[in-house]
C-alpha positions as CSV (number, residue, x, y, z in Angstrom):
1,M,-3.2,-57.5,-26.3
2,Y,-0.8,-55.2,-25.5
3,G,-1.2,-51.2,-25.7
4,Y,-1.5,-48.1,-23.6
5,S,-4.2,-46.8,-21.5
6,Q,-6.3,-43.8,-21.8
7,E,-4.5,-40.8,-20.6
8,S,-5.3,-40.1,-16.6
9,P,-7.0,-37.0,-16.4
10,V,-4.5,-34.1,-15.1
11,G,-4.2,-33.8,-11.5
12,I,-4.6,-30.9,-9.0
13,G,-1.1,-31.0,-8.2
14,A,1.1,-31.4,-4.6
15,V,2.3,-28.7,-2.1
16,I,5.7,-29.9,-1.6
17,L,6.3,-28.6,2.8
18,T,9.7,-27.6,3.7
19,Y,11.4,-25.5,6.1
20,P,10.7,-21.5,5.9
21,D,14.0,-19.5,4.9
22,P,16.0,-18.2,7.8
23,P,14.9,-14.5,8.6
24,I,17.0,-11.9,7.2
25,N,17.9,-8.2,8.4
26,V,17.9,-9.2,11.9
27,S,19.7,-6.1,13.6
28,E,19.2,-4.2,16.8
29,V,16.6,-1.6,17.9
30,V,19.6,1.1,18.7
31,K,16.9,3.6,20.3
32,A,15.8,1.1,22.5
33,R,19.3,-0.1,23.9
34,S,20.0,0.2,27.9
35,A,23.1,-0.8,29.9
36,T,21.7,-4.0,30.2
37,S,19.2,-5.0,27.9
38,I,19.2,-4.8,23.6
39,S,16.0,-5.1,21.5
40,L,16.3,-7.0,18.3
41,T,14.3,-7.1,15.4
42,W,13.9,-8.6,11.7
43,A,11.9,-9.8,8.5
44,N,10.5,-12.9,7.3
45,G,12.8,-14.6,4.8
46,L,12.1,-14.5,1.2
47,T,10.0,-18.0,1.2
48,D,8.1,-20.2,3.8
49,G,8.5,-23.3,2.8
50,G,5.2,-23.6,1.7
51,A,3.4,-23.1,4.7
52,P,3.1,-19.8,6.8
53,V,5.5,-19.0,9.5
54,L,4.5,-20.0,13.2
55,D,7.1,-18.3,15.3
56,Y,10.7,-17.6,15.9
57,R,13.6,-18.9,18.4
58,I,16.7,-16.4,19.4
59,T,19.8,-18.1,20.6
60,F,22.6,-16.5,21.9
61,D,26.6,-16.5,23.2
62,Q,27.5,-14.4,25.7
63,S,31.2,-14.6,24.7
64,S,31.8,-18.4,24.7
65,G,31.5,-19.7,21.7
66,D,28.0,-21.6,22.6
67,F,24.9,-20.3,21.5
68,I,21.8,-21.0,23.5
69,V,18.7,-20.7,23.6
70,L,17.1,-17.5,24.5
71,A,13.7,-17.5,23.8
72,S,11.1,-19.4,21.9
73,N,7.6,-19.2,20.8
74,L,8.1,-15.6,19.8
75,N,5.0,-14.5,17.9
76,K,6.5,-11.0,16.8
77,A,9.7,-10.2,15.0
78,L,10.7,-8.1,17.6
79,F,12.3,-9.1,21.2
80,T,14.0,-7.5,23.8
81,A,17.2,-9.7,25.9
82,T,17.6,-8.6,29.5
83,G,19.5,-8.8,32.3
84,L,22.9,-8.2,29.9
85,N,25.9,-7.9,31.3
86,S,27.1,-3.9,30.3
87,G,30.1,-4.3,28.4
88,K,30.1,-7.8,28.0
89,V,29.6,-8.9,23.7
90,Y,27.1,-10.8,22.9
91,K,25.8,-12.6,19.6
92,F,22.1,-13.3,18.3
93,K,20.4,-16.0,16.2
94,V,17.2,-16.0,14.9
95,E,15.1,-19.0,13.9
96,S,11.6,-19.0,12.2
97,R,9.3,-21.9,12.5
98,N,6.6,-23.3,10.3
99,I,4.4,-26.7,10.5
100,Y,7.2,-28.6,9.1
101,G,10.3,-27.4,11.5
102,Y,12.6,-25.0,12.5
103,S,15.0,-22.5,9.4
104,A,18.4,-22.2,9.3
105,F,19.7,-19.6,11.3
106,S,20.2,-16.0,10.5
107,Q,23.3,-14.4,10.0
108,V,25.0,-13.4,13.3
109,V,24.5,-10.2,15.1
C-alpha cells in the first residue's frame, strides 16, 4: 500500500555558524600617536556569524608588501602598536574571531 504519512511536527530550526563579518571603522586614535607608536580602534562588523566575537588579530606591513601578525587574542577593540620607526609607513588590518574562525580582513589602514 502506498500513500503519504502524517505530517511531522515543526522542528526548532538550526543555527548556522559562520565567520563573523570583518571589523569596520578601523581608524587611528590620533591623540594617542607618538614618534614610535600608533593606536587603532575599530567596531565589530554587522554580523557575528551566529556566535559572539571572541577576540581580534592585527596584522601589519612594515613597507615590505608582506603582512605579518602583530598581535592576536586581543579582547578589546583597541590596540597600540609600539616600537615603530618614525618616518616609516605602516599598514594595518584587523580580523575578528568567533568559535567558527576568523573573519576576512578589515580595510587596510
